[in-house]
C-alpha positions as CSV (number, residue, x, y, z in Angstrom):
1,M,-116.3,114.4,151.1
2,P,-117.1,112.2,147.9
3,R,-114.2,111.0,145.8
4,M,-113.9,112.9,142.6
5,H,-114.4,110.9,139.2
6,D,-111.6,110.7,136.7
7,W,-113.1,113.5,134.5
8,E,-113.5,115.9,137.7
9,R,-109.9,115.1,138.7
10,D,-108.9,116.1,135.0
11,I,-110.5,119.2,135.1
12,H,-109.3,120.3,138.4
13,E,-105.5,119.5,137.3
14,G,-106.3,121.4,134.1
15,V,-107.0,124.7,135.7
16,R,-104.5,124.2,138.5
17,V,-101.9,126.9,138.6
18,E,-98.5,126.3,140.5
19,N,-96.6,129.1,142.2
20,W,-93.3,128.2,140.6
21,S,-90.6,130.2,139.2
22,L,-87.0,130.0,137.8
23,Q,-85.6,132.2,140.3
24,G,-86.3,133.1,144.1
25,P,-88.0,130.7,146.9
26,N,-90.5,129.1,144.5
27,R,-87.7,127.9,142.2
28,I,-88.4,124.3,141.2
29,V,-85.5,122.1,142.1
30,K,-84.3,118.7,141.6
31,V,-82.1,117.1,144.5
32,V,-79.9,114.2,143.6
33,P,-76.7,112.5,145.3
34,A,-73.5,114.4,144.8
35,A,-71.8,111.5,143.2
36,G,-71.7,111.2,139.3
37,L,-71.5,113.6,136.3
38,P,-73.9,116.5,135.9
39,A,-76.9,115.6,133.9
40,P,-78.3,117.9,131.0
41,T,-81.8,116.9,131.6
42,L,-83.8,115.4,134.7
43,G,-87.2,113.7,135.4
44,G,-88.7,112.3,138.7
45,Y,-89.8,114.1,141.6
46,I,-89.2,117.8,142.1
47,T,-89.9,120.6,144.8
48,L,-89.6,124.2,145.4
49,G,-86.1,125.6,146.8
50,R,-87.7,127.1,149.3
51,F,-88.2,123.8,151.4
52,L,-84.4,123.3,151.4
53,I,-83.3,126.7,153.0
54,G,-80.9,126.3,155.8
55,K,-81.0,122.5,155.5
56,T,-78.1,120.0,155.4
57,P,-78.2,117.1,152.9
58,E,-79.2,114.9,155.7
59,Q,-82.1,117.0,156.7
60,I,-83.0,117.3,153.1
61,E,-83.1,113.4,152.6
62,K,-85.5,113.2,155.6
63,G,-87.6,116.0,154.7
64,L,-88.0,114.7,151.1
65,G,-88.6,111.2,152.2
66,L,-85.6,109.7,150.2
67,P,-84.0,106.4,151.3
68,L,-81.7,106.5,154.2
69,G,-78.0,107.4,153.2
70,Y,-79.3,108.6,149.6
71,L,-77.5,112.0,150.3
72,K,-74.8,110.7,152.7
73,T,-71.9,112.0,150.3
74,G,-73.6,115.2,149.9
75,A,-76.4,116.7,147.4
76,R,-76.2,118.3,143.9
77,V,-79.4,120.7,143.5
78,Y,-80.3,121.6,139.9
79,S,-82.5,124.3,138.7
80,F,-84.4,123.9,135.5
81,K,-83.9,126.0,132.3
82,R,-87.8,126.0,132.0
83,L,-90.9,125.2,133.9
84,P,-92.7,122.0,133.1
85,M,-95.8,122.2,130.9
86,G,-99.0,121.1,132.5
87,Y,-99.1,117.9,130.7
88,E,-95.4,116.9,131.7
89,Y,-95.9,116.6,135.5
90,E,-98.4,115.3,138.3
91,Y,-98.8,116.8,141.6
92,E,-98.0,114.3,144.3
93,M,-99.2,116.2,147.5
94,T,-96.4,116.6,149.9
95,A,-93.5,114.4,150.8
96,K,-95.5,113.0,153.7
97,F,-97.1,110.7,151.0
98,P,-94.4,108.6,149.1
99,D,-95.5,108.3,145.6
100,G,-98.6,110.5,146.4
101,L,-100.1,107.7,148.5
102,A,-100.6,107.3,152.3
103,F,-97.6,105.4,153.7
104,N,-98.8,101.8,154.7
105,P,-95.9,99.4,156.1
106,A,-97.6,96.5,154.5
107,H,-97.8,97.5,151.1
108,S,-95.4,100.7,150.7
109,D,-91.8,100.5,149.7
110,P,-89.9,100.7,153.1
111,R,-87.1,102.4,151.7
112,Y,-89.5,105.6,151.3
113,Q,-90.5,106.7,154.6
114,P,-92.9,109.6,154.9
115,G,-91.2,112.9,154.6
116,H,-92.4,116.4,156.1
117,P,-95.8,117.2,155.8
118,A,-95.3,120.8,154.6
119,V,-92.9,119.9,151.6
120,H,-94.9,119.7,148.3
121,Q,-93.7,117.6,145.5
122,W,-94.5,116.9,141.9
123,R,-93.5,114.2,139.7
124,I,-92.4,114.8,136.0
125,K,-94.1,112.0,134.0
126,P,-92.2,108.9,133.2
127,G,-90.4,109.3,129.9
128,I,-90.4,113.1,130.1
129,Q,-86.9,114.9,130.9
130,I,-86.8,118.8,131.5
131,P,-83.5,120.6,130.5
132,V,-81.5,121.5,133.6
133,D,-78.8,124.5,134.0
134,Q,-75.8,122.3,134.4
135,S,-73.5,125.6,135.1
136,A,-75.7,126.5,137.8
137,C,-76.2,123.5,140.0
138,L,-75.4,123.6,143.7
139,E,-73.0,121.0,145.4
140,L,-73.7,120.5,148.8
141,N,-71.1,118.6,151.1
142,P,-72.3,116.6,154.1
143,G,-73.3,119.1,156.8
144,Q,-73.3,122.1,154.5
145,R,-76.6,124.0,154.8
146,F,-78.5,125.0,151.6
147,P,-78.1,128.8,151.2
148,Y,-81.2,131.2,150.4
149,S,-78.7,133.3,148.2
150,W,-78.4,130.3,145.7
151,L,-82.3,130.9,145.0
152,T,-82.0,134.5,144.1
């Protein structure tokens, strides 16, 4: 299949509809280390809550392709107050592709190994922050499993 031109990619992205929600298994979430103060807004990579169900922080770290030990003290999982607008994010394929690119040991950042191929990820564009619900963030201790009930 030939590579898409920039204008074709722009059209494809413009009509793309994400299956996101603010509640339920398709809730968009941001995972960060448990340490530190809760944040009012966040950017960077996001995923869906359904990909975290039943997983410990260590399993989440591996599934998302985060650096080894990133969630060693546990994880804080945020939900957002609103869905990102189409111009505020980019689809970055699955966690198997760090930064949306195929992993190449010669060129890729060795801290970010490929994650699970079924875990989809999006990136909030640089400079953009989306408000999060600080009162409803989930604190996971090491070894504690992500509960489905938090998504509902």
